C-alpha positions, 0 to 999 in steps of 0.5 A, a space after each residue: 499500500 502506498 499513501 501520499 501526502 504533502 499536497 496543497 495550495 501553493 503560490 507560483 515560485 513556492 515549494 511543496 514536499 510530497 511523501 509517499 509512505 509504503 507498507 507491505 513492501 520495502 521501498 529500498 527494494 522497490 522502484 517508486 515513481 511519481 506520476 502526475 495527472 492534470 485536468 484534461 491531460 493525460 498522465 505523465 511520469 514525473 520522477 522515479 527512484 530505485 535505491 537498490 540500483 542507484 537510479 533516479 529519473 526526472 522528466 524534463 519538466 522536473 529536471 533542476 526543480 524537483 528532487 526525489 529521495 528515499 528514506 529506508 528507515 521510515 519506508 517513505 519516498 519524497 518528492 521535493 518540488 521547488 519553484 513551482 509553476 502553475 502548470 505543475 497543478 495536478 493530482 500526484 500519484 506514488 507508484 511502486 514496483 519491484 526494481 528489476 521489473 522497471 526497465 523504462 524511464 518513465 516507467 510504464 504505468 501498467 507496470 507499477 504494481 502499487 498505486 496511492 490515491 493521489 494528492 492534489 497539488 495546486 499552483 496559483 499564478 
């Protein structure tokens, strides 16, 4: 199970830190990805981390602004989002799959075993 938190309303230029708390598996053994879906738009991959493989990936739209990290002790993955823009407004979903099964970046949504319910991020201009 994955549970996201940390979404909210923020002004453009502001920051938010999303959390993805896992239960039932260990995030250090899994690849954890963040996806987002804005109203009227297709779902897109934002970032991915595999601690066991030492892999991190960012969408071009996230590079330089977002940072993904993993805390094994808390079994939680974070997405630090800085310099937020109105176009970052979306529901953000945390996903997970065994690292060895994730071979593309962004990960294929259909290949992710676990999905959280999402957390809404709204960036006002």
